[in-house]
N, C-alpha and C positions, 0 to 999 in steps of 0.2 A: 644934563647928561646927554640928551639926545643931540643937542647942538655940538657938544664935544665929540661925539661919535661921528657926526657928519663931517666935521672939520678934519678929524684924523683920517677918515676915508678919503676925503678930497686931497689931502696931502700925499697920501699913498698913491693915488691916481696920478697926481702931478709928478711924483718921483718916478713912477712907472713910465710916464711919457718922456721924461728926461733921459732915462736909461735907454729906452728903445730908440729915441732920436739919436743918441750918441752912438749906438750900435747900428744905426741905419736900418732899424727893423720896424718901419711904419706899419706894414701889413700885420705883423704880429701884435702890435699895440692895438690896432683896430679890432683884431679878433679877441684879444683879452678884454677890451672894453665891452664888446658885444656879449661875451660870456658873463661879465660882472653885472650887466644890466638885465640879463635874462634870469628870472626867478628859478627856472628849471635848470638852466645850464650852470648857474653859479653853485649848484650843489655837487658839481662834478668833483671827483678826487683831484687833488692838486697836480699830481703827475699827468693826468689826462688833460687837464687844462693847459699845462705847459706844452705838452706834445701837440695839441690841437693848434695852439698859437704859432708854434714853430713850423708845423706842417703848412699852415696857411702862408707863412712868410716864404717858405721854400717854393710853394706853388706860384706865388706872385712873382718871385724872382725868376723862376724858370720861364713863366709866360712872358715877362718883360724881355728876357734874354732872347727868346725865340722871335718875338716881334722885331727886336733890334737886328737879329741876324737876317730875317726876311727882308727888312728894309734895306740893309746894306748890300744884300745880294742883287738888288735891282732886277728881279725876275720879270722879264718882259711879258710873260703869260702867267700871272699869279694864280689863275684857276687851274693850271696844269699840275695835277697831283696824281699820286698812284691810283686813287679811286676814281679819277675822271678819264683814265686812259681807255679808249674804245678798241678792244681787241677784235671786234666783229668785222672791222674793215680789213680787207686783204691788202696789205702793204709791206710785208716783209718783216713785221715786228713780231717775232716769236714770243708767245706768252711766257713760256718757261724761261727763256733767256732774260726777258724783261723783268720777271719776278725775281730771278736770281740777282740781277743787277740792282734791283730796288732794296735788297738787303744791305747794300752799300759795303759789303765785305771787301770789294775791290779797292775801296778807298783806304782801308787799313793796310793794304799791300802797295799803296801808292801807284796803282795802275791807272790807265786812261781808258776813255771810250771814244770811238770814232763812229759817227753816224753820217752816212752819205745817202744821197737820193735826190730825186727831182724836187723842185720847189713846191711847197704846199703839202707834202706827203706826211708831215708830222714830226720832222726831225727836231725842230726847236721845241715843240710841245713836249716830246719825251725828255729832252735835255732839261727843260724847266721842271718837269715832274721829278726827275732825279735830284735837281737842285733843291726843290722843296723838301724832299725826303732827307737830303743831307742836313738841311737846317733843322729839321725835326729831330735829328739824331745828334744835335749839338755841334755840327760842323759849320765853319764859316764858308761863305761862297760868294762868287761874283759872276754875273752873266754880262758879257759885252760883245758887241758885234766887232768883227775884225776891222772894218773901216774906221769905226770910232776909236778903237784902241790905238790904231796906228796914227790917227790924227792927234790924239792926246799925247802919245809918245813924241811925235814930231814937234809939237808945240812946246813940250817940256824941255827939249834940248836947249832952249834959249837961256834957261837958268839951271845951273848944275844941281842946286838943292831940289828944285822942282822935279827934275828928271829922276833923281834917286828916290824921291818920295813916291812918285808914280810907279817906278819899278818895284819898290817895296810893297806897294798896294796890291799889285798883281802877283808878286812873288809869295806873299805870306798867307793868302787865303787857302783854306784846306782844299777847296774845289774851285777851279777856274773854268768857265764855259766860254769857249771861243766860237761864237756864232757867225755864220756866213763866211767861213773860210773859203777863199778862192774868188771873192768878189773884188774887182778892181785889179790894179797891177802893183807889184812891189818894186820899190826902188832900193838902192843900196842901204839907205838908213833904215827902211822898214824891215829889210831882211835882218839887219843887225839887231834891231829892237826885238823882233820875234824870237830870234835865237837866244838873246839874253834872257828873256822872260822864260822861255821853255827850258833852257839850260839850268836856270836857278831853281826850277820846280822839279827837275828830273830826279826821280827816286826819293823825293821828299814830300811831294804833294800830287794830287790827281788833277787831270785836265780832261774836259769833254770838248770835242771838236765836231761841229756840224758843217757839212759842205755839200753843195750841189755837184762838186767834182769828185769823181772816183779817186781813190788813193793813188792809182796809177798815173793820174794827171797832176799830182801835187808837185813833183819835181819840176814840171814845165811851168807851173804857177810861180814857184819860188825863183826859177830862172837863174840859178847859179849852182853849179855842181857841188861846190864845197859846202855852201849853206844848206842846200837841199839834203845832202847826206847827213849833216849834223842834226838838222831839224827833224827829218823823218826817223832817224835812228832813235831819237829821244821820245818822239810821240808814238810812233807805230809799233816799235819793238815790244812795248809793254802795254798793249791796248786790247780791248775787246772791240770787235767790229760788228756793226749793224748796217746792212745795206737795204735801204727802204726803196719801195717802188710803188707804182700805181697812180691813179688819178689824184689830182690835187684835192685834198680834203677841204682846204680853205676855199677853193673855187666852188666846190659842191655846196658848201654852207652859204656862200655869198650869192650863188646863182641858182639856187633851188635844185641842184643835181644836174644842171645843164652846164657843160663845159663852155667856157668863154672861147669864142672863135677868134 
């Protein structure tokens, strides 16, 4: 009788494994097994047992999805998070404005953020903190330096399929961070690529731009009246602006508070 009961139990466990595997619910299966092998937990009401297993599955899936979003975002400063922003440094980052932006409501309205200021004052750090927050809220994101993006787009022109694949990659993310806007020079193809990406995202997705150049110098950087009007209209007209200033936080950290001469 005892052998028969064990065999029946094992068959049921095997069947549970098969069903969970088919439904791709490995985490739920692990939790069900843990409950069944715990003398106290196995006395739980059936409904509580089912809910606990499914909640564990959801938690695992949410965690895996978050890790996947963070990995695909390619955040260059992964430690930049809302809780690691230092508001004690005087650099033009208003706490009230920053906290309002960290609610990410501007993304629901498909608005942009433009962060300008001298090198090292924390532009990229705040942009990465916003990106981390976007990922936490279930949004897809991508951080890329403008020189790298333009090099990738230029290389992709050699094969049509590659170009459209790369364009789709930057078009479809919920949040695109264009870091180091204004570095280097733009040729005709670079202007076309930038406008294509920005135009595809306009009113459909949000973009963050960080730049050492003030917005008043962007038309000069783009160096073509037609393209500058089109690009600036799509980026600036629906943007929140942050103008940062002050000593380089990066240099202060690297040189113990003494600015490099």
